BAZAKOL-626046 format. One line per field, with one value per residue (C-alpha): residue in three letters; x, y negated, z negated. Coordinates in nm, 4 decimals. Layout:
N
residu = [ALA,...]
X = [X,...]
Y = [Y,...]
Z = [Z,...]
This chain:
83
residu = [MET,ALA,THR,ALA,THR,CYS,LYS,LYS,SER,PHE,GLU,ARG,SER,GLY,PRO,GLN,ARG,PRO,GLN,ARG,GLY,ALA,GLN,ALA,ILE,THR,LEU,HIS,GLY,LYS,PRO,SER,ALA,VAL,VAL,ILE,SER,PHE,ASP,GLU,TYR,ASN,LYS,ALA,MET,ASN,VAL,ARG,LYS,PRO,GLY,GLU,PRO,LEU,SER,SER,PHE,PHE,HIS,ASN,SER,PRO,LEU,ARG,ASN,SER,GLY,ILE,GLU,LEU,LYS,ARG,SER,LYS,ASP,SER,GLY,ARG,ASN,GLU,VAL,ILE,LEU]
X = [0.0000,0.1357,0.2427,-0.0230,-0.2961,-0.1725,-0.1639,-0.5220,-0.6404,-0.4638,-0.6006,-0.9550,-0.9173,-0.6772,-0.9401,-1.1070,-0.7859,-0.7847,-1.1323,-1.0456,-0.7242,-0.4243,-0.4405,-0.2305,-0.0581,0.0124,0.2712,0.1948,-0.0744,0.1531,0.1473,0.4406,0.3589,0.1056,-0.0324,-0.1394,-0.2185,0.0679,-0.0950,-0.1035,0.2601,0.3644,0.1755,0.3323,0.6816,0.6372,0.9528,1.1104,1.0871,1.3992,1.4167,1.1580,1.2721,1.3431,1.0918,0.8154,0.9153,0.8738,0.5559,0.3962,0.5158,0.2500,0.3977,0.3272,0.0050,0.0675,0.1165,0.4705,0.6832,1.0485,1.2676,1.6146,1.8858,2.0543,2.3790,2.6402,2.8275,3.1833,3.4408,3.6789,4.0293,4.3056,4.6278]
Y = [0.0000,-0.3415,-0.5722,-0.8294,-0.5633,-0.4387,-0.7928,-0.8620,-0.5330,-0.6040,-0.9590,-0.8247,-0.5576,-0.7442,-0.9035,-0.5625,-0.3771,-0.4170,-0.2621,0.0239,0.1310,0.2760,0.3027,0.5604,0.4639,0.7436,0.7717,1.0281,1.1759,1.2241,1.0075,0.7676,0.4795,0.3501,-0.0015,-0.1017,-0.4318,-0.6189,-0.5663,-0.1880,-0.1993,-0.3822,-0.1328,0.1612,0.0153,-0.0814,-0.2834,-0.4176,-0.7933,-1.0024,-1.0708,-0.8033,-0.5888,-0.2270,-0.1178,-0.3097,-0.1435,0.2021,0.0974,-0.0085,0.2970,0.4915,0.8053,0.6802,0.8781,1.1385,1.4225,1.4889,1.6350,1.5465,1.7477,1.6366,1.8987,1.9454,2.0284,1.7698,1.8083,1.9136,1.9407,1.6477,1.7401,1.5095,1.5265]
Z = [0.0000,0.0876,-0.1939,-0.1061,-0.1187,-0.4560,-0.5917,-0.4801,-0.6280,-0.9576,-0.9771,-0.9326,-1.1995,-1.4316,-1.6589,-1.7048,-1.7833,-2.1638,-2.1882,-1.9543,-2.1253,-1.9420,-1.5649,-1.3778,-1.0553,-0.8097,-0.5360,-0.2674,-0.4909,-0.7946,-1.1094,-1.1019,-1.3406,-1.5917,-1.6323,-1.9829,-2.1498,-2.3130,-2.6548,-2.5972,-2.4866,-2.8049,-3.0218,-2.8388,-2.8668,-3.2336,-3.1995,-3.5151,-3.5113,-3.5852,-3.9576,-4.0420,-4.3349,-4.2461,-4.5109,-4.3258,-4.0003,-4.1550,-4.3392,-4.0076,-3.8156,-3.6224,-3.7814,-4.1341,-4.1820,-3.9142,-4.1608,-4.0421,-4.3195,-4.3259,-4.5580,-4.6525,-4.6580,-4.9957,-4.8160,-4.9098,-4.5824,-4.5207,-4.7951,-4.7907,-4.6821,-4.8014,-4.6040]
């Protein structure tokens, strides 16, 4: 599809995009990209903002209430060798 045609199509559907969610783009019949709203992108990226404490980053993580269980190994690592 020509760039101009894509642009016109996007401009027509752009205002509806946030209500419709992610939109797949295909190339030769196979999925090749996804268009999402900028708000959805920011949520998906969950990027740590400059100056944000690391504890806030983890507190706001989408994995926070996911039920994932992380267990820490009690192994202290390798024995220190002093030469």
